[in-house]
VEXZA-885929 format. One line per 10 residues: number of its first residue (from 1); for each residue x, y, z of C-alpha. Coordinates in steps of 0.25 Angstrom, whole numbers, padded with zeros to 4 digits, always signed. Layout:
NUM = X:Y:Z | ... .
! end
This chain:
1 = +0072:-0099:+0015 | +0064:-0111:+0011 | +0050:-0106:+0008 | +0038:-0115:+0003 | +0036:-0111:-0011 | +0021:-0114:-0012 | +0018:-0108:+0001 | +0025:-0095:-0002 | +0018:-0094:-0016 | +0004:-0097:-0010 .
11 = +0006:-0086:+0001 | +0009:-0076:-0009 | -0003:-0080:-0018 | -0012:-0079:-0006 | -0007:-0065:-0003 | -0010:-0060:-0017 | -0023:-0067:-0017 | -0027:-0060:-0003 | -0025:-0047:-0010 | -0031:-0050:-0023 .
21 = -0044:-0056:-0016 | -0046:-0044:-0008 | -0044:-0034:-0019 | -0054:-0042:-0028 | -0064:-0038:-0017 | -0061:-0023:-0016 | -0071:-0019:-0027 | -0082:-0020:-0016 | -0075:-0008:-0009 | -0077:+0001:-0021 .
31 = -0089:+0008:-0016 | -0095:+0022:-0013 | -0083:+0025:-0005 | -0074:+0023:-0017 | -0083:+0031:-0025 | -0083:+0043:-0015 | -0068:+0042:-0015 | -0067:+0043:-0030 | -0076:+0055:-0030 | -0068:+0062:-0019 .
41 = -0055:+0060:-0027 | -0062:+0065:-0039 | -0066:+0078:-0032 | -0053:+0080:-0026 | -0047:+0093:-0030 | -0033:+0090:-0024 | -0025:+0077:-0024 | -0028:+0063:-0019 | -0018:+0060:-0008 | -0015:+0045:-0004 .
51 = -0012:+0044:+0011 | -0006:+0032:+0018 | +0005:+0025:+0025 | +0012:+0011:+0024 | +0007:+0002:+0013 | -0005:+0011:+0012 | +0004:+0022:+0009 | +0011:+0014:-0002 | -0002:+0011:-0008 | -0006:+0026:-0007 .
61 = +0006:+0030:-0015 | +0002:+0020:-0026 | -0013:+0025:-0027 | -0008:+0040:-0027 | +0001:+0037:-0038 | -0009:+0030:-0046 | -0019:+0042:-0044 | -0009:+0052:-0048 | -0006:+0045:-0061 | -0021:+0043:-0064 .
71 = -0026:+0057:-0063 | -0028:+0059:-0048 | -0018:+0068:-0042 | -0013:+0060:-0029 | -0001:+0058:-0020 | +0002:+0050:-0008 | +0004:+0055:+0006 | +0011:+0046:+0017 | +0004:+0047:+0030 | +0017:+0049:+0038 .
81 = +0021:+0060:+0029 | +0007:+0067:+0030 | +0009:+0068:+0045 | +0022:+0076:+0043 | +0018:+0087:+0034 | +0013:+0080:+0021 | -0002:+0082:+0025 | +0001:+0096:+0019 | +0000:+0089:+0005 | -0015:+0087:+0007 .
91 = -0025:+0098:+0004 | -0040:+0100:+0006 | -0043:+0096:-0008 | -0036:+0083:-0008 | -0041:+0069:-0005 | -0033:+0059:+0004 | -0034:+0044:+0002 | -0029:+0038:+0015 | -0025:+0023:+0014 | -0024:+0014:+0026 .
101 = -0028:+0000:+0027 | -0032:+0001:+0042 | -0037:+0015:+0041 | -0030:+0018:+0054 | -0016:+0022:+0050 | -0012:+0032:+0060 | -0004:+0042:+0052 | -0016:+0043:+0042 | -0026:+0045:+0053 | -0017:+0056:+0059 .
111 = -0018:+0064:+0046 | -0033:+0063:+0045 | -0036:+0075:+0054 | -0026:+0084:+0045 | -0033:+0079:+0032 | -0046:+0083:+0038 | -0041:+0097:+0041 | -0035:+0098:+0027 | -0049:+0094:+0022 | -0045:+0084:+0012 .
121 = -0054:+0072:+0009 | -0049:+0058:+0014 | -0052:+0044:+0008 | -0047:+0032:+0015 | -0044:+0018:+0010 | -0044:+0008:+0021 | -0048:-0006:+0025 | -0055:-0001:+0038 | -0068:+0007:+0036 | -0069:+0009:+0051 .
131 = -0055:+0015:+0052 | -0051:+0029:+0056 | -0046:+0033:+0042 | -0059:+0028:+0036 | -0068:+0036:+0045 | -0059:+0048:+0044 | -0060:+0048:+0029 | -0070:+0055:+0019 | -0070:+0042:+0011 | -0066:+0028:+0015 .
141 = -0063:+0017:+0005 | -0063:+0003:+0011 | -0054:-0007:+0005 | -0060:-0019:+0012 | -0056:-0028:+0024 | -0044:-0035:+0020 | -0033:-0046:+0023 | -0019:-0043:+0021 | -0011:-0053:+0012 | +0000:-0056:+0022 .
151 = -0001:-0067:+0032 | -0002:-0057:+0044 | -0013:-0049:+0037 | -0005:-0037:+0040 | +0004:-0032:+0029 | -0003:-0022:+0020 | -0005:-0031:+0008 | -0020:-0033:+0004 | -0023:-0019:+0010 | -0013:-0012:+0002 .
161 = -0017:-0019:-0011 | -0032:-0016:-0008 | -0029:-0001:-0006 | -0021:+0000:-0019 | -0032:-0007:-0026 | -0042:+0003:-0020 | -0033:+0015:-0024 | -0031:+0010:-0038 | -0047:+0009:-0039 | -0047:+0024:-0035 .
171 = -0036:+0027:-0045 | -0042:+0021:-0057 | -0056:+0026:-0054 | -0051:+0040:-0053 | -0043:+0039:-0065 | -0055:+0034:-0073 | -0065:+0044:-0068 | -0055:+0055:-0072 | -0054:+0050:-0086 | -0039:+0048:-0084 .
181 = -0032:+0044:-0098 | -0020:+0038:-0102 | -0014:+0052:-0106 | -0017:+0057:-0092 | -0009:+0044:-0086 | +0002:+0047:-0096 | +0004:+0061:-0091 | +0005:+0056:-0077 | +0013:+0044:-0080 | +0024:+0047:-0091 .
191 = +0035:+0038:-0085 | +0037:+0023:-0086 | +0032:+0013:-0096 | +0018:+0017:-0093 | +0021:+0032:-0097 | +0028:+0027:-0109 | +0016:+0019:-0114 | +0007:+0031:-0112 | +0015:+0042:-0118 | +0025:+0035:-0127 .
201 = +0036:+0041:-0120 | +0046:+0037:-0110 | +0049:+0046:-0098 .
! end
């Protein structure tokens, strides 16, 4: 296939710039809702459960893993599996963080009545503060109105990057407040080159 080199390179650069420019503006959304979410997680006596499907689910897995390795016990729960028994993993003392760009993901919304009966707290992260998920949550964090990086404005690109950045902001803020130290990180991450650098040992 004969592709025009300059056109392809410029398109890829524009895709990167689309995401970067949006992320640069995200600091404006770190507000009282973010502060309330941090307080809710700090008060949590159970675990923090990241909850999502599709690309939001993949981002949720990363956020949960980052929380777990930095002092906030956490795991990921897939929305489909939740409807088939895995809601039993959630207890009243837990905090659920539901991820959905639209805030209208059917499977997540189907779980909301059960989560409310369980009595856990719900934080949602969406780009639609008027969405059903946002309204049904105890706290909603708005990531902003965004444009996806692909030419159709459909593929979860900018939205996935923005959710990840917001999740990382939660992760590092919680770690800082808890006084998490290198020794604590080494205890949870003994493997790989990072673990070797922290412990002086190779696992």
